[in-house]
Structures are given as structure tokens and as C-alpha cells.
N, C-alpha and C positions, 0 to 999 in steps of 0.2 A: 395733652396730643390725643385727638379722635382716633379710636381704633379703626383699623383699616377694615372696609367690609370684604366679605368673603368673596371671591372670584365668581362670577358667573359661570355656567356650564360651558359656556362658548369660549371664555377665557382661561379655562382650565386646560392643562398639558395632559396628555395619554397618562403619565404616571400619575398625576393628582387624581385624576378619574379612576384610576385603578384601586389608588389608596383609599377613595371616597367609597368604593365598592365594598373595600375590605371591612372599613369601619361600620358600614351599614349591616353588613353580614355579621359581623361580632355582635352588634346590638341585637340582631334577630336570634341569633343562637342563645342568647343570654335570657330569652324569654322575659319572665317578668322581674328578671334582675337577680343578683346575688342573694339579697336577704329572703325572698321568696323561695329561691331554690334551696336555701339552707333549711327553711320552714318545711318545706316537701321533704327533705331528707329526714328530718327529725322526726316526721310522721311516719318513717318507715318505709317511704315510697321514692321511686326515682323520677326524674324528669321525663317530660316527652321524649325529648331527643335521646337520652340515656335508653330508654327503653327500646327505640327504634334500633339503636346501634347494637344493642345487646341481642336483638332478634335476628337481624340480617348478617349474612356474611361479611367480615373485614372488607372495607373499601367498596362494598358494592352499592351502597344507598345513593339513589339519584333522587334529589328532591324537586319537587313541584311546588309552585306557587307560593314561593317563600316571601315575596314583596306582597301579597294581596293585603288589601285595606278596606276597612269598612267605610261606607258613605253616610252614615247615620249623623244627624245633626241635633236631634232632640234629647231632651234631658241630660244636658251636658257632655254629650257625645261628641261635639264639634271640636275638633282639633285633637282629641285623644287618640294616641297611639296604642294598639295593641299588636306587637311583635308577632308576626306570621299569623294574626288572626287567632292564636290560641289554639292551633292545631298544627302539627308537622305531618306533611302528606308526602307520598312518592313511591318509588317502587325500590326493590332490591332483591337480593337471592337468600333463600334459605337452604342450606345443604346443597347450594348449586342450582336451585329451582327458582324462578323468578315468582315475585309476590307484589302485591300492591297493597298499601296500608295507609291507615291515619291513625295519628296518635295525639290525643288532646291534650292540652297542655294546662294544667291546673294553676301554674303560677301566673298566667295572663287571663285575668277576668274570671277565674275561678273555672277556666275551660268552657265558658258559656258559649252557647251556640247562637251566633248571629247570621246574618246574609251571607257575607263573605265566608265566614267558618264554614258554614253549610256546603257552600258552592266548592270549595277546596275538597271536602269529603266526596261529593258527588263527582267532581272531576277524576279522582282516582278511582271510584266505583266504575265511572264509564272506561276508563283505560284497561281497569280488570276485565270487564265484559268483552271489550275488543281483542285483548291479548289472550283470553282465555288463561287466567292467573287466579290463584287464591286471593280473596281480599281478607285484611286482617284489621279490625277496628279496636284500637286500645281506647277504652272510655275513662274518662277521668272528669267529670263534668258536673256542674250544680244544675245544668238544665237550660232552659231558654235564656238569652240574653234579652231580659225584660224591657231594657230601654229601646230595642228595635222593634218592640211590639209585634205585629204580624209579620213582618219580615223574617222573624226567628222563626214563627210557626211554618212559614212556607218553606225555610230552608230545611225544618225536620220533615216535612211532607216528602220534600225532593229526595231526601236521604232514604226515607221509608219506601219510596217508590222504586229506588234503584236498588234496594234491599230485596225486593220482589223480582225485579228483572234478572238479578243474579241468581236467585235461587234456583237450583237444580242446574244451573250452567257451570258456576265455579263454586268451590268450598267456601263458606263464610265462617269465620272464627270471631268471636268478640272476646275481648281480655277486659274485664271489671276491674281495675286496679285504683279505683277511688269512689266518689260519690257518683251515684248514677240516678239522677231523680227526675221525675214527671216523664215527659216525653222522651228524655233520653233513654229510659229503659226499653222502649219500645223496638228501637234499631236492634240491640241485641236479641230481643225476643224472635225478631224475624231472620236472625241469623242461623246457622247449622248447629254451632257449638259455643256455649259460653263457659268461659274459665274465670272464676272469680277469686280473688284474693282474700286473704283474711282481715286485710287492712280496709276492705271496700263494702260499701252498701248499695242496695238496689232497690228502688221502691217507687211507685207512681206519686203516692202523697206521702210525705214525711211526717214524723212523729208531732211535730208543732201542729200541722194542719189537722191530723187525727185527733189530736185532743181538742182543738178548737170546735171540730164539727161533731165528733161523737162523745167527747170526754174520756176517751181511753187514753191511758198513759203507756208507753211503749218505748224503749230505747230504738236508737238506730239500727243495732246489731240485732237485736230481738226483732225488729220489723223486717229488716234487710240483709242481714249478714248471711256469710255463705252457708252457714249450718242449717239456716231456716229454709233457704233456697233448695239447698241438696236434700234435705230430709223430709220437708213439709210440701213446698210448693212445686217441685220437680222443674222450676225454672232454670236451673244451671247444670252443667255436666261434668264438671270437673272442679275440684277446691284447691288452690294454689296458697302455699304458706306465705309467700311474699312475692314481688315482682319478678326476681329471678326465677322462681319455682314457676311460675305463670308462663314465662318465655320458654322454660325448658319443656313445659308440658305442650305447649303450642307448637314447638318444632318436632316432639315425638308424634303428635297427633298428624300433623300434615305428612309425616313419613310414611304413613299407611295410605294417604289418599294421592289420587291422581289430581293433577291441575285443573281439570275439566272434565265435563261430561263426555266429550270425544275421545278421551284418553283412557287407557287401561290403568288401574293403579300400579306403582311401581313394584318390580319384583327384585328382592335381594338375590345375590349369588347364593347357589345351593348346589352342594355336590352330588345330589340324586340319590342319595341312600337314606332310606327311611327303615328303622329297625323296629322290630317286635319290642312292645314294651310290656313286661312281664307285671309291672306294678298297678297296671289297669285292670288287672284280673281280680284284685282283690278289694278295690274301693267299693263297689255294691255289697250292702250287707245282706247276709243270709235272711233276715226278717225283712219282709217287703215294706212293714211299716217304719222301719228305723231310718233315721235321717243320716244323711252325709253332704258333705260340701262339693258341690258340681265343679267348682272353682279347681279342685284337685285333678279333675278330669281335663278341664280345659288348660290347665298348665303343663300338663304332660302331652297333650296334643299339638300343642302351637311350639313352633321354632324356638329353643332355648327359653321357654317358659316365659316369654314375652307377650303378655297380655295386658293390653290398655283398657282397663273397664271404665265405661261410660254410666255416669248417675249411679254410682255405687251404693249411696245410701238411701236412694229414692226408691219404693217398691222392690225391696231386696229379694223378694220372691221370684224375681226374675234378673237374669244376668245379661247384659248386653257389652259389647267392645270389639275392639280391633285386634287382630293377631296375624300371625304368618305361618302358612303350613307348606312346606317344601318351597320356601321363598315367595308364595303367592300372598299377598294381602286379602284376608277374608273378614267378613263381618261375623261375629258369633253371638248367638241367641241361645240361651239355656235357661229351663227352670231350675229354681234352687230348692230342693227338698228339706234343707236346713232353716227353711223360713216359711212359715204357715205351710208346709208340706209342698211348696212349690205351686200351690194353686195360682189361676189366673183371675185377677181382680181388676178393678177400674183403672187403678194407676199403673200396674204392670201391662195391661193391654195397651194403655197409651204409650208407654215407654217402649215396648217391643214395636209397636207398628209404626211409631215414627223413625224408630232405627233402621227398620227394614226398607222404609222408603228412602231413606237418605241413602243406604247402600245401593239400592237399585239405582238411584239417580246418577251415580257415579261409579257404576260398573264394577262394584266390589261383590265376589261371590257370598252367598250365605250359608253358613254352616249352623244347623240347629241341632241342639242336644234336647232330647224329650225325656221328662220325668213328671207328668202332670196328672193329678187326680181328678181335674174338673176345674171348673169356674166356681169362684168363692159363692156360696149360698148366703143369704141373709137379707133383711128387709132394708137396711141402709144400703147394700149394693144394688139391690133392683131398683130402689127408689133414686139411686145416684145415678142410674143408667148403664148397668152393667151390660145390657143389650146392645146398646148402640157403641159402647166402649170396646166390649168384646169383638163386636163385628169389624171393628177398625183391624184387627189382626188378620182376619180372614181377606178382608179387603187388600191390605198390604202385601200379603204373600201371593194373593192370587194375581195381583197387579204386576208383581216383580217378574222381570224376564233375565235377571242375571242367573248365573249357575245356583241351584238350590240343592243341598245336600243335607239330609236329614238322617241324625242317628237317634234311634229309640233305645233308651237306657233301661228304663224299668216301667213305671206306670205310663199309659197313654189312654186314657178313657174318655169315651164321649165327645161331645162336641170340642172339649179342650185338647183332645189328640187331633181333631181334623183341623184346628185353628194353628196348631204348632207345625204346619207345613208338611200335611201328610201327603201321600201319593196322589190323592184326589184334588189337590191344589197345584198339582203339576210339580212336584219335587222330582228333579231329574234323577237323583239317585236317593233311595231310603235302605239303609241298613239297621238291623236290630242286634242287640246283645241277646244273648241266650236269656238274659234276666228280663227281658222286656214282657210286658202284660199288655197286650192290645186288645180292648174290649170296650164294649158299650158304657160299661161300668164296672167297679171292683165286684169280685166274686160275692162277697158277703151281701152287698146291696142287691146284685142282679138275683140271687136265691130268693133274698126276702120278698122280691116281687114277684118273680115266675114260678117260685115252688112254695107259696104260702101255704095253699091247700094242703097240698102233701104233706108239709111239715106239722100243720095243726093236727093232722089224722094220725100222725105216727105215734107210737107208743113212747118212744124215747126222743123228744123233739130236739134236743141239744146234739144226739149221736146223729139223727137223720140230716140236720142242718148240716153238721160238719161234713157229712159224706156227700150231701149235694154242692156245697161249697168247693169241696175237693176236685169233683166230677166238673163243675164249670171252669175250676181254674186250669184243669187238665186240658179242657176243650176249648176254650177261648181265651184265657189269660196266659197266653205265651204267644210268642211271634210265630209259631208254625202254622196257625190258621190263616193269620194275615199273610204270610208268605205263599201260601197254597192258592190265595186268592190273587196274587201278584201285587198286593198292596206293600209288600216289603221285597225289595230287588234281592236281599241276601241277609243272612244272618250270619254274623261275625263273632269271633272271640273279641273280647275287649282289648286285647294287646294288639289287635291287628288294625285298629281305629285310625290311627295317624297314617298308616301306610294306605289304609283304604280311601281315606279323604284326599289324600295326595293324589292318588291315581284317579281318583273320581274328577278331582280338579282339571288334572292333565288331559282328560278325556273331553270335558267341557269347554275348552277354550273357544272353540268355534261355534258355540252355541248360537242360534239365530230363532227368535220366537215372534212370530208374526200376529199381530193383534188387530181388531177392527181399529178403522181411522175414526178419530173422534178427537174432540178439544181436550178433554180430560175426563176422567171418571169423577163421582161424587161421594167422596169418602164418608162414612157415617160421622157424624160429630156428636 
């Protein structure tokens, strides 16, 4: 007996149509199927949908474009179905605040980007722009869908273009939780923060291509793993142990940020009491050349010691990250004396300037802790462009219109002192600890230049040099000369720092800074 054909849409009852919808959705929700999901889990990774549901608040995810489908017919694509087109898109809330997101599904065609896949991502990017909500992009993709040819390249181009449209309007966070190859690496590079898991790799050309072209042999992790990108390339901002940790870091990062550039960052409840902290008085060593860890100061100044450091292992001579002081979100920048004396070099200049520009774009006040002996000398630094890289810090701080508070802890010498948001760069409040040494250069170097003849003519050269060094230090290597010239607003005890910053933040809430009209400035590259 012949099998009865399935009823046409017109013949189906309402109940049957609802049942068909449920079956279609169930198929979509399975992505590439149970076998591929199991393989994803065995690789230590979650599925695209699991990641979305782990990120957003329960029952808050509103999915878009579930039934999107490609229209390619070449290279065996005709009739092939890719559930959800290999990406889950939509919106939901994180800690009650709306976000838009896209999560690539590696179980469907390796998460490869085709025309429809790309348009789904662009669709939520556009919603993010219209609604003024953060955009979160979970990357797990082998790159372009080769079977779709230039249509896949066009899709990438549209994603990149919208990354740039969103830049400075809403925060953009990329999670790298699987392979991210070729053009797929450029969208994350255009976002504000990249969180990469230890199960993921990111590169433009993979190990196989590199071996074919250059003969070099390298593993995927050695080429594009998180340690490489954190320590060497500086491409990523946070390392996650796994998918769950990446989601946790994303949520924590979002907690410091406003939803868009027209809002102030969220302020947490605070009882208004900021106590004197005696422990800060003993962190700076008596010997001015002795190192210490500036994070000890940061952790004591921020609320509850809660400091989210960004790019911790890249250019560790500079420390940047987010914290709260009296409930206010702040961006913190500090020199790190425990690593190459806290000097400014090419990488730390890039790290600081980019962070300052992000905070300024999203109305986050800047708190700068200064202990810098200068810019890094050396042939490699000069030939590598320390002039233009160092100038980026000057540009970023000068262009910033958010509240700027600077605390000079110890050394503040020469051009590096200027670069670290001095009064001349329109810092709103500058305070110095009594240990501050604000001068053109260190006392020993200055005396060697200005008193060379006097030292050469002295009977006891070493004794005379020591006398002159001490005289210079008393006159210039202290905060008092700078304070007398109003380059320092106040000299405070270290224990007063947290209270001082909290009061300064409160006094700067209504700051207005008018600048000349222009399209944009031209930052040194």
C-alpha cells in the first residue's frame, strides 16, 4: 500500500502547524546534531546555544533569524541545510541590562561564515547600534565558507564595517572560544576587548599555510594560543581557562561599563564612608631605587580590592584595568616599578593609550598612579618608533575629556612625567605623596649634566658629587617645587589617597570640557 503523502500547508490543521513548528525548532536547536555536539563537548567546549544561555539571565534570551538559510547552489551546496546558518543571534539581559549577541556554532559547517550567517550577525549589530546596547560576539569558526566564494567575503566586510560603526558608541566584547582563522580574526581585532580561552586559537594564516609558504613549523597553540597573544602580540585582553570562565569574565567586564556612550557607567551602592588607610604609608620603600608592586596600592584604593586588570601579561611595566572607588567605575593606569622600573616603552605606550581612549569614549573617569623614571632608551626602541608610540599617550590623555585624577607616588621624570597625565595635559586633580620626585630627570643624571665642570674641578669629586646630588634632590626631586608652581594641587599622606580620589570624583561629576569642532584628531601611528 502506497504511503500517504504529507498534507500540504493548506490542508494542515492549526494543531498540526504548531507541531510542525516545534519539530523545526527542535532540529534548529540541535545544530549539527548529537554526534557533533558530543564532539564539541569532548573538546572541552560548549555549544553556541549553551554559551548564550550561560551568558544571559534566565529566560531573557530573545532569538532572531532562527530560520535563516543560505541560497548557494555551487560546489554541492544546493539542497544542503545548515541549521541556524551556523550562528545563534539575538538579545538578552546580563545582570538585568540588555545586550545583543552572536554566537557561532562550530557543529554546523565548522561555524564557517557565509552570506546568511554574516547577515544574521550584521542584523544584531544594527539592533545593538539602534538600542544602544553592548555587542558580544562569541567566535568559534574556521573562517569563510569557501563554497560561497565572494559572498562570504562580502559578509565579512559587512561585519567589519558595522564593528567600526559600533566603535565608541557601544562596548564590543569578543570571546574567542574555538578556532578563529583568516578574516575571522579581524572582527575581534576591531572590538574593544578580546577574551580568549585556553581551548582556542586565533591567527590570520594557520600552521599549514605558514609551512607551505615559509617552511616554518609551528603548532596552532604556539602560533595563536592565548599565551602568545597575551604575552607577545598583545592582541587579547583576558585569558579564560574555559568557556564558563570566559563568560564569567565577560559579565564582570560588563559590570564596569555603561551600555553606550551616552550613559554614565553604573555606580554600585556605597555608604559614603572612606577611611584613612594606614597600610598605604609603608608601601613605598625608603630607598628610591628599590622596586615595589604598584598593584598593592591599587588593591587598597579600589572598593573591596576588586580590580579587573586588562592585558596583565603584556607590557607588564604598565598596569591598566577597571575598579570602583566609592562606588564609581574608574579606569586605572599605573606604572609598575617591579618590572623594568616602570619605564615607558613601545608596548606599554600602546597599552596605556588604547585603554585611555576606551575609557574616554565611554565616560569612565581616569585615575593615574605615576612612578616613572622616563622612556626606555635603546637602539631597538628608537628604531621601533618609540617617538610615535610614546606620543600616543600624550595624544590620548590630552584628548580625554572625562575626569582625570593623577597621583604621583614617587618618580616623575621628564617627558614620561608629562605623558602620565600631568597638570599640563589638563588633569583635573593632581596630588602627590611626600615621596614624589618631580623633576626633569633623576638627581644623579641632572648633576652629571649641569655640574660636570664643578665636579671635575673639585678635590674630592665623589664627595662633591654627593653634595650636589643631595642639593638637587632637595630643590627639585620633591613634590614641593611642583606644588609651588601649581603643577600639583595638593600633597597628601599615602593613607589619604582613597579618600582624596573619592572626593575628587564627587567634585568632577558635572565636568564639561569644550573642544574645537573637528571630525577627529589624528593619533600618531
